[in-house]
Each structure stands twice: as structure tokens, then as C-alpha cells.
N, C-alpha and C positions, 0 to 999 in steps of 0.2 A: 639545451635549458630550460626548456619548460618544464621536464621532469624535475630539472633542477630548484626551480622556483616552485614546482609544487613540495618537493619534499622539504624546502624551509620552511611553506607556511603549513605543512602537515606537523611537522617539529614544534612551531611553535605553537600552534592550535593544543599539540600533545602536552606541550609545559606549562599553556595554560590552564589547560582543564584539570592537570595534574595541581595546581597550586588551590582551585577551588576546591578538588574532591576531598584533597587532604586537609584544608581547612588550612592550606599556610597563609593564603589570601586575608583571610578573615582575621587570623591573630596577628598579622604585620600590619595591618593597616586598621588595626584599632575596631573591629564593627561590631555592632552587639548583636548581628547574628553570624549563625554558622551553617555550613554547609549540607542540604538534607532536610527532609521533614522535622517538624515540631517547635513548640513556642521558643521565642528566643531565649536565652539567659537571663535577660535583662530584668523580665518581666517579674515581679514578686508571686509566681504562683503558688509557692507554698507556704507563703505569708497569707494567703487571699484563703487557702485553704484551713489554716489554722483560723482565721479571726471566723468562719461559719462554722467550722465544727468544734469550737470551741464556745461556740455562742458569744461573742464579747460582743460587751455592749453598744451602739449606737446613739448619737449620730458618730459615725465615722469619720476623720480629716485624712485627706490624703494630697500629699503636693501635688504642682500642676502636673508635672511628668507623668506622673502615675493617673491621671483622672480619667482617659478614656477605656484603661484597663480596669479600672475600679468600680467605671458603671458598668464592662461586661458583665465583670467576675462577682460581683458582689450584689448589685441590683437584681430586683429590685426592693431587696430585703432593707440594704442599708443604701438611704437616698446619697446621692450624689453631692460633695461640697463643691468641686468646681472640676471641670475640665476644659478643654481646647476651645471647646462653644461661645461664641463671643454674646450670643441669645439665648440662652436668658442670663447668664452671670453678669454682663457688664466690665467696662475698666475697673471701676472700683473693688470690686471685690476678687478681682485679678491683684492690685497691687496691694491689697489686704492678706491675699493668701501669701504670696511673694515675702511678706515683712513678717506672718507670723512662722514660715519655715524657717527663717535666718532668725529669728530671736529663740532663747531658751523657753521650753516649756512651765517654766518655773513664772516668767515675766508677766507683767500687770497686763500686756499686752491677750495675752495668752488666754490669763483669767477671766479679760471681758467677755474673749468670743465664745468662751467652752461655757461661760453664764449663758450668754445670749442665744448660741444656738443647741445647747446641751450636747456638746460635744465630750464624748466617754472613751472613745479609742482615737490615735493616733497611729498613720502609719508614714513611713518615711523610705524612699528607696537612698541604699546604704551602696549599692553599685558603682563602682570607682565611676564609671562615665556617666553623666548627668543626675547624679546622684548624690553620693558621699560628702561632694563638697558643699552641700546648700544647704546644712543643717548642723546643729552645734551637737555632733554625736554626744561625748563624754559631758558635757552639762546634763543633756539632757536624760544621759543614763542615771547622772547622780541626782537627779528632779527630787524635791519634794512631794512636790504635787501629783507625780507622775511615777508608774510603775513599769519600766520594761519585762515584758511577758515573752516575746519572740525576737530572735536574732540568728538569721542565717547568711548568706556572703553578698546578699543582695536585696535584703530589707529588716528592719527593725519595725516593732509595734510597740507600743505605749497604751496604760489602760489608764485613767483618772483614778487618784485615789479618792474615791468617794465611800458616804456608808454603802451604799447599794450596790458598790462592786468589792466590799470587803472580802468576804470569802473566796471571791473569783483570785482575787490580785493574791492573795496568801496563797491561793492554791498553783497560782503561772506563774509567780514573780522568778526573774531571772537575775544573775548579776552579770553584767557585761562582761567585765574584766576576767572573769573565770570561765562561763560557759561556752561549752565545746560548739563550736561551727560545723555542723553536720554540710556533706557533701550534697549535691544532688543526685536521685538514683541512677540519671542515665549518666552521670561520669564515669559509672562503673559498668551499666549495663546494657549500654547502645553500642550501636559498632565502634569497631577499633578505632577510624579514623575521628567518628564524633565523640566518643567516651573521652580520647585523649584531649581534644580540642575543649569539651566541657570541662575538664578536671583542671587545664591549664586556665580558663577563665576563674572556677571556683578557688584556685590557688590565689590569684593575682588580685582577686576581689578580697578574698577573706584576710590574705596579706595587710592589704591597704586599711581595712578596718583594724586589724589589730596593733598596725603601728599607730592609729589615731587613739586605741584605747591604751595605750604603754603597754601593749603584749610584745616587748619587741624582741622577745623570743621566739614567739610562736611565726612572726611577721617572717624574721631572716630564715625559717628552717621551712614555711611556706613558699618565699619566693626562690628559695634553692631548687626547691622539688619541683616546681614551674620553669625556671629555665633550664632545667633537666629534661623537661619536655621539649621545649620550645623557647629556645634562645635569644632568634631574632626580633622579639619586640620591643622598640624601641623605650617605652614608657614602664617594662621592667624593670631597664637599667636605672 
């Protein structure tokens, strides 16, 4: 009897380990992490590299969920607008940044805040979890006062249309409705299980962005490919 119990426990442990190692658990339960070493797919690693490499102008505005990562990734060259620390920011700034994120970039609120704090660059999380639904992506992409300069499956970056930024905006401007959304390198170069999971997350995220931008054929194709990789994610359907 003890041998049978031990065999059942070993079998259950093996199934659990398999679910973790193959990333089935992480995809099924909508986690922002995957099995193995390396940064979460959710973090705007490529976008912050773009900001640094292209020397985008400060100050940089980032939404609340990105605050800690932006502090680590962009500081001290780019000052932190807001993160999860109550001190030194306080509740008033917390409420103001939430209102700004939810408002179009062309709104009077944005005009006043950008003038007061010399905000020249804005980055938002476009990830489908805790990101994409928090800000008006399509109106921002069609802004008159700001220009989109970067878009991937988890991040979007805008630069303010000002005289000082004219040449940079002219060189880097993109069209959200037509720009190709490239996958992260790890989606093709990582271990088989990790690369497959990263590709699934890329496809699910980019499909969500495509949908909000009325890129319906791109969204349909991405969703079909994602379903072929892993069909048990309830949010995919």
C-alpha cells in the first residue's frame, strides 16, 4: 500500500513539474512570468533600450505599473515621474498620474502637466494584462501634439511635437495602424519550451493591440497562430 501511495505522489509531482517546466501552468493561469531565468515578458525592456539608444528627450512620463522598472532601467539619466513609493510622491501625484494615463495626450490635462514638468516623452504599457486597457491607445496614436515613435507587443512610446524635437520626430515617427510589431529575440532563440511560450505571449499581446487599432486581419492571424501553440488559455478565446 505504501508503495502505491508513493507511486501516486511521484506521478502527481511529475505532472506538476511538467506543467511548470513546459510553461503550461503559466500560460493557462495568465501569469506575467514564465519558467526559467530571464526578465518577464511583461517588462518594457526593448522600449527602454530604444529610449536610451535613441536619446529620446526627457522628462519621461511612465504609468504607475511601469514606475519601478523605469526607475531601475532609465535612472538616473531620466528622472522618475511616479512609482509605487508613497514617499516622496504622495497621494495627490498618484491620483494625477492615473488621470493622465486615462486621458488622451491631446487633452488640456496633458498640456498643463507637460508644460509644468517639461514632459517630452511618454511610455505606456501595451501588455494585455495591467496595461493595454488603461490608456486610450488609438486616440493617442492619432494625437496632434504627440507622435508615436515606438511600438512593440508590450510597450508604446510617444514624443511631444515641439520645435526642439522636430528633427527627432521626423526621423523616428511611426504609424500605429501599419507598423510591423516585431517579436522579442527570445521568442525564436531561447530553449524550445521557453521560446514557444514567449512566442505565444507575443502573439496574444500583439493581437490585442491589433484589435484596438482596427488591424483585424493581423489580429485574426496572430490569434490563430497563438491557438496552435497553446489552446487552453481561456483569455485567448
